[in-house]
C-alpha positions in Angstrom: 66.1 -17.7 56.0 67.0 -14.9 53.5 64.1 -13.9 51.3 64.7 -12.4 47.9 62.3 -9.6 47.0 61.5 -9.3 43.2 60.2 -6.1 41.9 56.9 -6.2 39.9 58.7 -4.8 36.8 61.2 -7.6 36.9 58.4 -10.2 37.1 56.8 -8.7 34.0 60.1 -8.8 32.1 60.7 -12.4 33.1 57.3 -13.4 31.8 57.9 -11.7 28.5 61.2 -13.6 28.1 59.6 -16.9 28.9 57.0 -16.1 26.2 59.7 -15.7 23.5 60.5 -19.0 21.7 64.1 -20.2 22.1 64.6 -20.0 18.3 63.6 -16.3 18.3 65.9 -15.5 21.2 68.8 -17.1 19.4 68.0 -15.8 15.9 70.7 -13.9 14.1 71.2 -12.4 10.6 72.5 -14.7 7.9 75.9 -14.0 6.6 76.0 -11.5 3.7 78.4 -13.9 1.9 78.5 -17.7 1.6 82.2 -17.8 2.6 84.1 -17.9 -0.7 87.5 -16.2 -0.3 87.7 -15.1 -3.9 84.3 -13.3 -3.7 83.5 -12.7 0.0 80.2 -10.9 -0.7 78.8 -13.5 -3.2 76.1 -15.8 -2.0 74.6 -15.7 1.4 74.4 -17.6 4.6 71.6 -19.0 6.7 69.5 -20.9 4.1 69.6 -23.2 1.1 67.4 -22.7 -2.0 65.6 -25.7 -3.5 63.6 -24.0 -6.3 63.2 -20.7 -8.2 60.0 -19.8 -9.9 60.5 -16.7 -12.0 57.5 -15.0 -13.7 58.8 -12.2 -15.9 57.7 -9.6 -18.4 60.3 -8.0 -20.7 60.0 -5.1 -23.2 62.9 -5.3 -25.7 62.4 -1.7 -26.9 63.1 -0.2 -23.5 65.0 -3.0 -21.7 62.4 -2.9 -18.9 62.0 -6.1 -16.9 59.2 -6.8 -14.4 59.3 -9.9 -12.3 57.9 -11.9 -9.5 60.4 -14.4 -8.0 59.1 -17.2 -5.7 62.0 -18.8 -3.9 61.6 -22.0 -1.9 64.3 -22.5 0.7 65.2 -24.2 3.9 66.9 -22.3 6.8 70.2 -23.6 8.1 70.2 -21.5 11.3 67.7 -19.5 13.4 67.3 -16.4 11.2 66.4 -12.9 12.2 67.3 -11.5 8.7 68.8 -12.8 5.5 70.2 -11.5 2.2 69.6 -12.1 -1.5 72.0 -11.0 -4.2 70.1 -8.6 -6.5 70.3 -5.2 -8.3 66.9 -4.3 -9.7 64.3 -2.2 -7.8 62.1 -4.1 -5.3 58.6 -3.1 -4.6 57.5 -5.9 -2.2 58.8 -8.9 -0.3 56.8 -11.5 1.5 58.1 -14.3 3.6 55.6 -17.2 4.2 52.9 -14.9 3.0 53.6 -12.1 5.4 54.9 -8.7 4.2 58.6 -8.4 5.2 60.7 -5.3 5.5 63.7 -4.9 3.2 66.6 -2.6 2.4 69.7 -2.7 0.3 73.4 -2.6 1.3 76.8 -3.0 -0.3 77.1 -3.4 -4.1 74.3 -6.0 -4.6 72.7 -7.1 -1.3 69.0 -7.1 -0.7 68.5 -7.4 3.1 65.1 -9.0 4.1 63.7 -9.0 7.7 60.7 -11.2 8.1 57.9 -10.3 10.5 58.9 -13.2 12.7 62.3 -14.9 13.1 62.7 -18.1 11.2 63.6 -21.3 13.0 66.5 -23.5 11.8 65.3 -26.2 9.5 62.1 -24.4 8.5 60.8 -24.5 4.9 60.4 -20.9 3.7 58.7 -19.3 0.8 60.0 -15.9 -0.3 58.2 -13.8 -2.9 60.0 -10.8 -4.4 58.3 -8.3 -6.7 60.6 -6.2 -8.7 61.2 -4.1 -11.9 63.9 -2.1 -13.6 66.2 -1.7 -16.6 69.0 -4.3 -16.3 71.4 -2.5 -18.6 71.3 0.6 -16.3 72.6 -1.4 -13.3 76.3 -2.0 -12.4 78.1 -3.6 -9.5 81.8 -3.4 -8.9 82.0 -1.2 -12.1 80.7 -3.8 -14.6 77.5 -5.3 -15.9 76.6 -8.9 -16.8 73.6 -7.9 -18.8 74.2 -7.5 -22.5 71.9 -5.1 -24.2 71.3 -6.0 -27.9 69.5 -4.2 -30.7 66.5 -6.6 -30.3 66.5 -7.2 -26.5 68.9 -8.3 -23.9 70.9 -11.3 -22.5 71.9 -12.3 -19.0 75.0 -14.4 -19.1 78.4 -14.1 -17.3 80.6 -15.9 -14.8 81.0 -15.9 -11.9 77.9 -13.7 -11.6 74.9 -12.9 -13.9 71.7 -13.5 -11.9 71.7 -10.2 -10.0 70.6 -8.4 -13.2 67.4 -10.4 -13.7 66.4 -12.4 -10.6 67.2 -12.4 -6.8 69.0 -15.4 -5.4 71.8 -17.0 -3.5 74.5 -16.5 -6.0 77.1 -19.1 -5.5 77.5 -22.6 -7.0 77.2 -24.2 -3.6 73.5 -23.4 -3.6 72.0 -25.1 -6.6 68.3 -25.4 -7.3 65.7 -26.3 -9.9 64.0 -23.5 -12.0 60.8 -22.6 -13.7 61.3 -19.5 -15.9 58.2 -18.0 -17.5 58.7 -14.9 -19.7 56.2 -12.7 -21.4 57.5 -10.9 -24.5 55.9 -9.0 -27.4 54.8 -11.2 -30.3 57.7 -11.5 -32.7 60.3 -11.8 -30.0 61.4 -15.0 -28.4 62.6 -15.7 -24.8 65.3 -18.3 -24.5 66.3 -19.9 -21.2 67.6 -23.2 -19.7 66.1 -26.6 -19.8 63.0 -27.8 -21.6 60.4 -25.6 -23.3 57.2 -26.6 -21.6 54.8 -24.4 -23.6 54.2 -21.1 -25.4 50.9 -19.1 -25.5 49.9 -15.8 -27.2 47.3 -13.2 -26.2 46.8 -9.6 -26.9 50.1 -9.1 -28.7 52.3 -10.9 -26.1 53.7 -14.4 -26.0 54.6 -16.3 -22.9 57.5 -18.8 -23.0 57.7 -21.4 -20.2 61.0 -23.1 -19.5 61.8 -25.7 -16.9 65.2 -26.9 -15.5 64.4 -30.1 -13.5 68.0 -30.8 -12.3 70.0 -28.7 -9.8 71.5 -25.6 -11.4 73.9 -23.0 -10.1 72.7 -19.4 -10.3 75.4 -18.3 -12.7 74.4 -21.1 -15.1 70.9 -19.7 -15.4 70.4 -17.6 -18.5 67.8 -15.4 -20.1 67.9 -14.1 -23.7 65.2 -12.1 -25.4 65.4 -11.1 -29.0 64.4 -12.0 -32.5 65.7 -15.6 -33.0 65.5 -18.3 -35.5 64.9 -21.5 -33.5 65.7 -25.0 -34.6 64.6 -28.2 -32.8 65.6 -31.9 -32.9 66.8 -34.8 -30.8 70.1 -36.5 -30.4 70.6 -40.1 -31.3 70.3 -40.9 -27.6 66.9 -39.2 -27.5 67.7 -35.8 -25.8 65.6 -32.9 -27.2 67.7 -30.1 -28.7 66.7 -26.5 -29.0 69.1 -24.0 -30.7 68.5 -20.3 -31.3 70.3 -17.8 -33.6 69.8 -14.1 -33.7 68.3 -12.9 -37.0 71.0 -10.2 -37.0 74.2 -12.3 -37.1 75.1 -11.1 -40.6 78.2 -12.8 -42.0 78.6 -15.0 -38.9 75.3 -16.7 -39.3 76.4 -19.6 -41.4 79.5 -20.4 -39.4 77.5 -20.2 -36.1 74.9 -22.6 -37.4 77.5 -25.0 -38.9 79.0 -25.2 -35.4 76.1 -25.1 -33.0 73.9 -27.4 -35.0 76.4 -30.2 -34.2 75.5 -30.0 -30.5 73.6 -33.3 -30.4 76.4 -35.2 -32.2 79.0 -33.7 -29.9 77.1 -34.5 -26.7 76.7 -38.1 -27.8 80.4 -38.3 -28.6 81.3 -36.7 -25.2 79.1 -39.2 -23.4 81.6 -41.9 -24.5 84.3 -40.3 -22.4 82.3 -38.6 -19.7 79.3 -40.9 -19.1 75.6 -40.4 -19.9 74.5 -36.8 -20.6 73.3 -35.6 -17.2 70.4 -33.4 -18.2 67.0 -33.7 -20.0 67.6 -30.9 -22.6 70.3 -29.7 -24.9 71.1 -26.8 -27.2 72.9 -23.5 -27.6 72.1 -19.9 -28.5 73.9 -17.1 -30.4 72.5 -13.7 -29.7 73.6 -10.5 -31.4 76.0 -9.4 -28.7 79.4 -7.7 -29.0 81.1 -9.6 -26.2 83.8 -12.2 -27.1 83.2 -15.0 -24.7 81.1 -18.1 -24.6 79.6 -19.6 -21.4 78.3 -23.1 -20.4 74.9 -21.9 -19.3 73.3 -25.2 -18.3 71.8 -27.3 -21.1 71.9 -24.3 -23.5 75.4 -22.6 -23.8 75.7 -19.0 -24.7 78.0 -18.3 -27.7 79.1 -14.8 -28.9 79.0 -14.2 -32.6 82.7 -13.4 -32.4 83.4 -17.1 -31.7 82.5 -17.7 -35.4 84.0 -14.6 -37.0 86.8 -16.8 -38.5 84.5 -19.5 -39.7 82.8 -22.5 -38.1 84.4 -23.6 -34.8 83.2 -26.9 -33.5 85.9 -26.8 -30.9 84.2 -24.1 -28.8 81.0 -26.2 -28.8 83.0 -29.1 -27.5 84.4 -26.9 -24.8 81.0 -25.6 -23.6 79.3 -29.0 -23.8 82.1 -30.7 -21.9 81.2 -28.2 -19.1 77.8 -29.8 -18.8 79.6 -32.6 -17.0 82.6 -30.7 -15.6 81.2 -27.5 -14.2 77.4 -27.9 -14.4 76.7 -31.4 -13.3 79.6 -31.3 -10.8 80.1 -27.7 -9.8 83.0 -26.1 -8.0 82.9 -26.1 -4.2 84.7 -22.8 -4.3 85.8 -20.6 -7.1 89.4 -21.6 -6.4 88.5 -25.0 -7.8 88.0 -23.6 -11.3 90.5 -26.1 -12.8 87.9 -28.8 -12.4 85.8 -26.8 -15.0 88.3 -25.3 -17.4 91.2 -27.8 -17.4 88.8 -30.6 -18.3 86.8 -28.6 -20.9 90.0 -27.7 -22.6 91.2 -31.3 -22.5 87.9 -32.3 -24.1 89.0 -30.1 -27.0 92.2 -32.0 -27.2 90.3 -35.3 -27.3 88.2 -33.8 -30.1 91.3 -33.0 -32.0 92.3 -36.6 -31.7 88.9 -37.6 -33.0 89.2 -35.3 -36.0 92.8 -36.6 -36.7 94.1 -33.0 -36.3 96.6 -33.7 -33.5 96.6 -36.0 -30.5 96.3 -34.9 -26.9 99.9 -35.9 -26.5 101.0 -33.7 -29.4 99.0 -30.8 -28.1 100.6 -31.2 -24.6 104.0 -31.3 -26.2 103.3 -28.1 -28.2 101.8 -26.2 -25.2 104.7 -27.1 -22.9 107.3 -26.1 -25.5 105.5 -22.9 -26.3 106.1 -21.4 -22.9 109.7 -20.9 -21.7 110.5 -21.2 -18.1 110.4 -17.4 -17.5 107.0 -17.0 -19.1 104.4 -15.6 -16.6 102.2 -18.5 -17.8 103.9 -20.7 -15.3 103.4 -18.4 -12.4 99.6 -19.0 -12.4 98.6 -21.9 -10.3 95.6 -23.6 -11.9 94.7 -25.4 -8.7 94.2 -22.0 -6.9 94.9 -19.2 -9.4 93.4 -16.3 -7.4 90.3 -14.3 -8.3 92.4 -12.0 -10.6 93.6 -15.0 -12.6 90.5 -17.2 -12.4 90.1 -17.2 -16.2 93.8 -16.8 -17.2 94.9 -18.8 -20.2 97.1 -20.9 -17.9 94.0 -22.2 -16.1 93.0 -23.6 -19.5 96.2 -24.7 -21.1 98.4 -25.5 -18.0 95.2 -27.0 -16.6 94.9 -29.3 -19.6 98.6 -30.2 -19.2 97.8 -31.3 -15.7 95.1 -33.5 -17.0 97.5 -35.0 -19.5 100.1 -35.5 -16.8 97.5 -37.4 -14.8 96.8 -39.6 -17.8 100.5 -40.3 -18.3 101.0 -41.2 -14.6 98.0 -43.6 -14.1 97.6 -45.0 -17.6 94.7 -44.9 -20.0 92.5 -47.5 -18.3 92.5 -45.8 -15.0 92.4 -42.3 -16.5 89.3 -42.8 -18.6 87.7 -44.6 -15.7 88.3 -41.4 -13.6 87.1 -39.2 -16.4 83.8 -41.0 -16.7 83.3 -41.8 -13.1 83.8 -38.4 -11.6 80.5 -36.8 -12.9 78.6 -39.8 -11.4 80.5 -39.7 -8.1 79.4 -36.1 -7.4 76.3 -35.9 -9.7 74.3 -32.6 -9.3 76.6 -31.6 -6.4 79.8 -29.7 -5.7 83.4 -30.8 -5.3 86.9 -29.5 -4.8 90.3 -30.2 -6.4 91.2 -32.1 -3.2 88.1 -34.3 -3.7 89.2 -35.0 -7.3 92.7 -36.0 -6.2 91.3 -38.4 -3.6 89.0 -39.9 -6.2 91.8 -40.3 -8.8 93.9 -42.0 -6.1 91.1 -44.4 -5.2 90.6 -45.4 -8.9 94.2 -45.6 -9.9 95.7 -47.0 -6.6 98.5 -44.4 -6.9 99.6 -41.6 -4.6 99.2 -38.4 -6.6 100.0 -35.6 -4.2 103.4 -34.8 -5.8 101.9 -34.8 -9.3 99.0 -32.5 -8.4 101.4 -30.2 -6.5 103.8 -29.9 -9.4 101.2 -29.3 -12.1 98.5 -27.3 -10.2 100.1 -25.5 -7.3 103.8 -24.6 -8.0 104.3 -21.2 -9.7 107.1 -22.6 -11.9 107.5 -24.6 -15.1 107.8 -28.3 -14.2 111.1 -29.9 -14.9 109.7 -32.4 -17.4 106.8 -32.0 -19.8 103.4 -33.4 -19.0 103.8 -35.3 -22.2 106.3 -38.1 -22.6 109.9 -36.9 -22.9 110.2 -38.1 -26.5 112.9 -36.1 -28.2 111.9 -33.3 -30.5 112.8 -34.0 -34.1 116.5 -33.2 -34.7 116.9 -29.6 -35.8 113.4 -28.5 -34.6 113.2 -25.8 -32.1 109.8 -27.0 -30.9 107.2 -29.6 -31.7 105.1 -28.9 -34.8 101.9 -27.0 -34.3 99.0 -29.5 -34.4 96.4 -28.7 -37.1 93.7 -28.2 -34.5 95.6 -25.5 -32.6 94.2 -22.4 -34.4 90.6 -23.5 -33.7 91.5 -24.3 -30.1 93.3 -21.0 -29.7 90.3 -19.2 -31.1 88.5 -20.2 -28.0 91.0 -18.7 -25.6 88.8 -15.8 -24.7 85.7 -17.9 -24.0 85.8 -16.7 -20.5 87.9 -13.5 -20.9 85.2 -11.3 -19.3 
């Protein structure tokens, strides 16, 4: 018999290995990106967030923000380390109560190493204490924080959170939010959802907001400034909170005449898109110099420039339509942006019909005829436009043409059933263009692959208009411009970041 001799040191090493839990031995770092090919470093792997509790203090005069973020998450792998997307200066991180080590990497990564590895399926509490001046921070050469004369605003797409709270910044990881903000008396703090309470003490006022339905990080917003706030309810009973900077100047009246119709428009949209999916409504217009608007959940952000030419209800229709198409059902990946923008634009076309300023069909005819075959407009593929063209006008207008093409193909009964059923089918979740095609085929009973390929994925002008091929009036070079077109075109830069 051959006897194997084991050295004492080997025995000691073996006993140590036996003492290490299997999960710790197999633990590895979470990916520094969630896997989106358009933005490989955005989001993170290894965990899913269920809730953000943000307790903040902001000084408008200096743009200094102090915060404590409590993040509730569940691990999706055995984790030795994980990332959050963030830019401000961190003073302390705790994981499940224990102090964790941290460092930064890349343009916006906060790398956190807990004292002990985290097992897959574990419920984890992460606390991050931080401070900084958001307007002093840039990533990839830009900022999503808008400094104003009376404070600041966090609002942008596809990223805005990094400048004011740490998170898993991709629409695939949606969560609920509590946002509590302490500001000097005389300033107001605007965020998403329902205003739970306000309280004042020693010259400071705390504003407490709650978003009780899943919300993507880019749809979370914070605005601090001097606002006039209006409140009300829709006919369907949804509370409405709107806020207007006191420094809008000549744009003030037009902004109010547009945004104050939020409740009316949401009720109208519910006739096409189904019940409003959230428990709060509103909009806000801060004193920013940017040109775009954004569908920040329950409370869209509007630039004053949207109203420089007078009231524009069409832009309000666009951002509110996103509450169903983009916020309730969010993209699975950023290449699926057509599901947001094509349908929000088409809602503007439906509003045009409602206002008797041009039918959706007439708008489709006009858009199709306005772009000759050699126009670069047709080289952008709305179904997968690429990160550089994510907010190209073709994603909006050619995207809406694709929606009209679908309507023409399957008929109004099936089309409006699809339009209303989709937000329920994927409520508070995520979906892709392929998912939408499958759903439309199920509802209509038609094979739609060729139609989707033609209108969403071919970099060329389709041979026939999305609209009916009714002849243009004799002697006319193109269909007449619908009366609504100028208001619709005025929203063309709503996401031109």
